Structures are given as C-alpha cells and as structure tokens.
N, C-alpha and C positions, 0 to 999 in steps of 0.2 A: 343682436339686432334689437333696436328699440321698437316697442309696440307702436303700430300706426305708421312706421316708416316704410311706406309702400315702395320707395325708390330702392330699398334694399332687398325687396322680394325677388327671387329668381323668376325668370320667365319660364313657363311650362310649355313644352313643345307639343303641337298638334300637327303631325305630319311634318311638313317643311316650314310651318308657320309657328309663330309664338303667340300665346294668349295676349301678351302685352301689345302686340301689333294689331290685334283684331279691332275693327271699328266698333265702338259702343253704340247700340241703337239709341235713337232719340227717345227720351222719356215722353210720356203722354203730353205733359205740359209743353215741352220743347216742340213736339210735333204740332200741337195746336198753335203755338206762337209762329212757327215757320209757315203754317198753312194760312194764317191770318195775314202775315206779311206778303206772301206771294199772291194771295187773292187781291190785296190792295194795289200791289205794283203791276201785276200782269193780268189780272182777271181770270186766273186759273184757280179752280177750286179742287181741293183734295179732301174728300170725306174720310172718315176713319178707315173705311175699307181699303183706301189707297195710300195709307200712311207708310206702308212698307215700301212701295214704289218711290214715294217722296224721299224717304230715308236713304234708299240706295242711290238715287240721283244726286242728292246733296253730297253724300260721301264721295261720289265720283268726282265732283268739282273740288272738294276738300283735298283729295289725294292728288288731283291734277296740279293744284297750286302748291303742293308740298306743305299744307297746313296741318295742324294737329287735331283740330276739332271743328264741328259746325259753329261753335260760338266764335272762334277766330275767323271763320269764313264770313259770318255775319258782319263782323267788324271790317273785314276786307271789302265787302259789298258797299259799306257805308262810305268808304274812301275811294273806291274804284267803280264808279257807276257803269263803265263799259262791261263789267263782268256780268251785268244782268242779261246781256245778249247771250253769253255762253251758258248761263243758267237756263235761260229760256229754251235754247237748243236742247239742253239735257232733259227738260221737263216735258216738252211736247212730243207727241207721237209722229214720227216721220214716215212710217210704213204705210203705203197706200197702193192702189192699183186702179187700172181702168175698169169701168163698168162694175165697180164694187156695189154690193147690195142690189142685185139684179131685180128683185121684186119691186123696189122703190123706183128704179129707172123704167121698169115696164109700166108702172102706173103713170109716170111722167109722160111717157111716149103715147100711151093709149088714151089717157083721159085728161090729165091736167094741162099739158102743153096745148092740145087742141082747144081746150076751153080758154086759155090765155089768148090764143090767136083769134078765136071767135069774139072775145071781148074787145080786143083792139080793133078788129075789123068793123064791128057794129058801132064803135064810137066815132068812126069817120076821121080819126086822127092819123098821125104818122104810123107807118108800119114799122114799129120798133119794139123790141123785146129786150129786157135787161135781166140777167141772171146773176146771182151772187152766191159764190161758193165760199162760205165763211169757214175758217179752219181748213183751207184747201190743201194743207201739207205741201207736197211737191208738185201739185198741179193736176194730178190725174182726174180728179172729180170735175174741175173746171173745164178741162178739155173734153171730158165725157159729155158734159152738158152741151157743149158746142156741137159735138158729133151728133147727138140726139136731135138737136135743133135743126141741123142740116138735113137729117133724115125725115123729120116730122113736119116742119113748117112748109106749107105749100109755096112753091116758087121762092125759096129762101134768098135768092139773089136780089129780090126787090124789097127785102126787109133789112133793117139795121139790127144786127144781133150784137148786144154788148155783154161780154162775159167778164165778171169781176171775181177775182180770187184774192182772199186775204188770209194771212196767217201771222201768228206772233213771231215766228222764227224767221229772221232775215236770211238764214241759210236755206230754208225751204223755199222762200220767195225767189231767191236767186236761181235755184234749181228749176222752179216752175217757169220762170221767165226764159230760161235757156231752152227748155222744152226738149231735152235729149234724155232718153231713157235706155237702160240696158234691156236685153232681151227678156229677162225675168219679169220686168215690170210691164212688158208688152203682152204677156201671156193672156190677159183678160180681153184683149181686143177681138171683136168678131171677125170672121174671115174677110168681109168686105173692106174693113178698115186695115187689116193686115196687108191686103193687096196693094195699098197705097205705097208700100215700100218699092213696088215696081214702077210707080208712076210719079216719082218726084221726091221721094224721101232721100235725105242725105244721111250718111252713116258717119259716126265718129267713135273713135276708140277712147274709152275712159282711162282713168289713171291705172285701173287694174288690168287694162288690156282687153277687156270685154267690149264688144260692139254695142252701140246704142243707136237710136234712130229718132228723127223728128221730121214730121211731114211739113215742109215749108210751104206747100201750095194750098194748105187748108186754113181757112179762118180759125178753125179750132186750135191750130198750133202755131199761130203767129205769136211774136213776142208779147209777153205781158209787160205792162208798165205801171208805175206807181200812179195812184189817183188820190185826190183829196176826199175826205169822208163825205163832204156835201155833194159829191158826184153820185152818191148812191140813191138820191131821190128818184122815185119812179121805178124802183125795182119791182119786176113782175113775179119773180120766182126766187124763193130762198129755201134750199134744202137744209133740213135741220137734223142733226144727230148729236144730242147732248150739247147743244150750242148754248152760249151765254149771250143773251141779247140785251143790250142796254136800253134805256128808256127811249122811246121813239121821239125823234125831232131834236135831240140834244145829245152831245157826247157825255156819257155818264159812266160811273162804275157799274159793271155788270152785276146782276143779281144771281143768287145761286141757281144752278141749272134746273130746268124742268125736264125730267127724263121720260122718255117714251119707250114702250116695249119694242118698237121697231122704228126705223127711220120714217119720217113723214115729210111732206112738202107743204109749204104755205105760200100764198101769193099775197103779200101785203100791198095795201094801197100806196104806201110810200116805202122807200127803202129805209131800214133802221141803220143808224150809224154804227160804225165799228168802235170798239173800246179805244181809249185814247192812246194806248201803247201798241195797238195793232198796226201792222205794216201792210196796207192794202196794195194790191197791184191790179191793173186793169188792162185788158186787151184793147188796143186801138183798132177799130174795125177797118180803118183806111191805111194802116201801116203795113209795110212789106219789109222783109229782110233785104 
C-alpha cells in the first residue's frame, strides 16, 4: 500500500458503523463560513456555542440528499435555491406550546396589555390593538396572545384585535394557519380554554392517527393569512425572546441578537418590519372558515 493512499485503508468498525462512514465535524473555519452565509441569507445567527447544532443540522441535509460533504451541499445550494426552504426547516426550532413562559404572559395580562388599552382609549382613536409574534413557530404563541387579549381587553367585541405571526419556516406557517394541534400541544391550555372543545371545537386525526383540535369559533384560532411587511405599521405589542429585529422603517438585514435573561415585552410606536426572507402571516379579523 502506498503511503498517503487513503482509499486503500480498511474501514475500522465501531459497532455496526464504519469510521469511514462517520460524518466529519466542520472545522472552525468551515463553521464560521457557514454561519456567515446563513446569517446573510436567513437572518439566523449561530454563535460558537451553537455550532454543534449547526453542524448536525447541516449534515442531516447532506445525508438526505445523498451528498458526501457540506462542501458539496454548499455547491448544491448555489444551483438549487429551493433547498434553502428545507435548510430553514432544519435550522429553526419548531417545538412550541400554548401559554409558554407563564411569567411573561402574566405580566402581559396584569400590566402591559391594560396599559396599551388605556393608551388607545385616551388617544380618542379607533379601538384597535395589533400584536406581532415574531418567530411564531407553529402558531401557539400567536394564538395565546389572542386568548389573553380576549380575557383582558374590556368588551373585546368592540375592539379590532389584529394578530400577526411570522416565521422563517414555510412549514411552520402552514401549520399555524391550519390551527390544528394534537393533544400533547394542548396540554398548556388553562381549563377555561380546554372547555371550548365542548363548545365548537372540531377534531381531526393527524397522519399519525392521534386526535387534534382547533376552535373555529374563536378569533384566536381563525385562519392566519399572509401579509405584506408594511402592514406591520402601528404594532402595539411585540414579544421578544432572542429576536433579531431589523432597522425600523426599512427592510434590512437583522443585526446580531440582543439576549435577555428572561422574555420581555416591548410596545413600539411603530411596527418593525420583518427580515426580507421572513414569511409573515396575519389573522384577518373579519374572516371565518
């Protein structure tokens, strides 16, 4: 065997796998390069502490396409722009639940939302509130915002409540607009909202045979639809959890995230526009199924 002829080296077995079959981790330089590319294309930022996650998700797409390396995958991305959607789905977190971060939602219910209502009432304008759930995943946070608004706003039927959910993943947006969840995802619902299953919820069996539910009679769970970024003007409430917010008033590349020790709420004077690759969806207050 010639020295340096790696093709002649035998594969060493580890259990049922071969060393030659194991994916090689990205080098630090490769990881930096991928992180820069993804930040520019998707507005997703991967610090050094999350490079292992990035490595694993990239290799999942490499294997799914039957490619040999991330380098070949990058070349594939250059000639197959639709693959960016699949990579986005692999990189974003899709696990969510209703009434997540109870402390933050309690602050919203007891202090922040009443202040928003007071501000609108004192201004003498239209009774209208607009909420934006950026990075809404499969929609649970957006629907939770609507449920809290219906509980908190005095005489909610005389208000126009606009709920906007946006996410980079088209798959997540489709799930959110469908508004059907399996029983595991409904576990966080308080008893009063669970009772809606007996007052107009429809049930549907998923592909796995498990039941799901969506409350068709609630504004909180009416279908979400796409909206243009300029429809975000006048947003009253923006929940932030490691969000990437572009420059106000113009579509721009997002800046590195400002991290907070706990979720917080902000009430901007105007709505900030979503990144240019984001796929926003909006609930139409007058729409019915």
